[in-house]
C-alpha positions as CSV (number, residue, x, y, z in Angstrom):
1,X,-9.7,43.6,-56.8
2,X,-5.9,43.4,-56.7
3,X,-3.9,45.7,-59.0
4,X,-0.3,44.6,-59.3
5,X,2.7,44.6,-61.6
6,X,4.0,41.4,-60.1
7,X,2.5,38.8,-62.4
8,X,3.5,35.8,-60.1
9,X,1.4,37.5,-57.3
10,X,-1.7,37.7,-59.6
11,X,-1.1,34.1,-60.7
12,X,-1.0,32.8,-57.1
13,X,-3.7,35.0,-55.5
14,X,-6.4,35.6,-58.1
15,X,-9.2,33.4,-59.5
16,X,-9.6,35.7,-62.5
17,X,-7.1,37.9,-64.1
18,X,-7.5,40.9,-66.4
19,X,-4.6,41.7,-68.8
20,X,-4.2,45.3,-69.6
21,X,-2.1,46.9,-72.4
22,X,-1.8,50.6,-72.8
23,X,-4.7,51.2,-70.4
24,X,-7.1,48.8,-72.1
25,X,-8.3,45.4,-70.8
26,X,-7.4,43.1,-73.6
27,X,-8.4,39.8,-71.9
28,X,-10.0,38.7,-68.7
29,X,-10.4,35.1,-67.6
30,X,-9.1,32.4,-65.3
31,X,-5.3,31.7,-65.6
32,X,-6.0,28.3,-67.0
33,X,-8.3,29.6,-69.7
34,X,-5.9,32.4,-70.6
35,X,-3.2,29.7,-71.0
36,X,-5.4,27.5,-73.1
37,X,-6.2,30.3,-75.4
38,X,-2.5,30.4,-76.4
39,X,-1.8,26.7,-76.6
40,X,-4.4,24.0,-77.3
41,X,-2.3,21.1,-76.0
42,X,0.3,20.9,-73.3
43,X,3.2,18.5,-73.1
44,X,5.4,17.2,-70.4
45,X,8.5,15.1,-70.1
46,X,9.6,12.7,-67.4
47,X,13.1,11.4,-67.1
48,X,12.8,8.0,-65.6
49,X,14.2,4.4,-65.7
50,X,13.4,2.1,-68.6
51,X,9.8,1.8,-69.6
52,X,8.4,-1.2,-71.4
53,X,6.1,-0.9,-74.4
54,X,3.1,-2.3,-72.6
55,X,3.4,0.6,-70.1
56,X,3.4,3.1,-73.0
57,X,0.3,1.3,-74.4
58,X,-1.4,1.7,-71.0
59,X,-0.5,5.4,-70.9
60,X,-2.0,5.9,-74.3
61,X,-5.4,4.5,-73.2
62,X,-5.9,7.4,-70.8
63,X,-8.6,9.7,-72.1
64,X,-6.5,12.9,-71.8
65,X,-3.2,11.6,-73.2
66,X,-3.0,12.3,-76.9
67,X,0.4,10.8,-77.6
68,X,3.5,9.6,-75.8
69,X,6.9,8.1,-76.6
70,X,9.9,7.0,-74.7
71,X,13.5,7.6,-75.9
72,X,16.8,7.9,-74.0
73,X,15.3,7.7,-70.5
74,X,12.7,10.5,-71.4
75,X,9.0,9.9,-71.6
76,X,7.3,12.7,-73.6
77,X,3.6,13.1,-73.3
78,X,1.1,15.4,-75.2
79,X,-2.2,16.0,-73.4
80,X,-5.3,18.2,-73.2
81,X,-5.4,18.1,-69.4
82,X,-1.9,18.7,-68.1
83,X,-2.3,18.2,-64.3
84,X,-4.6,15.2,-64.6
85,X,-2.2,13.5,-67.1
86,X,0.9,14.2,-65.0
87,X,-0.8,12.7,-61.9
88,X,-2.0,9.6,-63.8
89,X,1.5,9.1,-65.4
90,X,3.4,9.5,-62.1
91,X,1.0,7.1,-60.3
92,X,1.5,4.5,-63.1
93,X,5.3,4.9,-63.0
94,X,5.4,4.6,-59.2
95,X,3.1,1.6,-59.3
96,X,5.5,-0.1,-61.7
97,X,8.5,0.8,-59.5
98,X,10.1,3.1,-62.0
99,X,12.7,5.6,-60.8
100,X,11.7,9.2,-61.6
101,X,14.5,11.6,-62.1
102,X,12.7,14.8,-63.2
103,X,9.5,16.2,-64.5
104,X,9.2,19.2,-66.9
105,X,6.3,20.9,-68.5
106,X,5.8,23.4,-71.4
107,X,3.0,25.1,-69.6
108,X,2.9,28.8,-70.1
109,X,3.3,31.0,-67.0
110,X,1.0,34.0,-66.6
111,X,4.0,36.1,-67.6
112,X,4.3,34.2,-70.8
113,X,0.6,34.8,-71.5
114,X,1.0,38.5,-70.8
115,X,4.0,38.8,-73.1
116,X,2.3,37.0,-76.0
117,X,-1.0,38.9,-75.6
118,X,0.6,42.3,-75.5
119,X,3.3,41.5,-78.0
120,X,5.7,43.8,-76.3
121,X,6.4,42.4,-72.9
122,X,4.7,45.4,-71.3
123,X,7.0,48.0,-72.8
């Protein structure tokens, strides 16, 4: 058992996390499950060189990708399995020789989860 006020430490070191508010455990689970309780689907965006429509079609055939679109050098993807979908997408873009400039996700951090669950940021 690790007790800490450093949320990043709990996120890195623990398999399961209990979130406490005013001395009460309000939730206890894996970090991934705590995140998914707040947000059913994740999304990510990749800034990259031009993508053809057939590559978008191939992305949309992946079982975990729910939607994707490309506009102004930015590929936006909604998924139910963030890490698997990012890996698949990056491999596909590299295979096609696309330049990748950046990758961003909307994944909640454990601190975001804590703040949303307690409603007061721990105050």
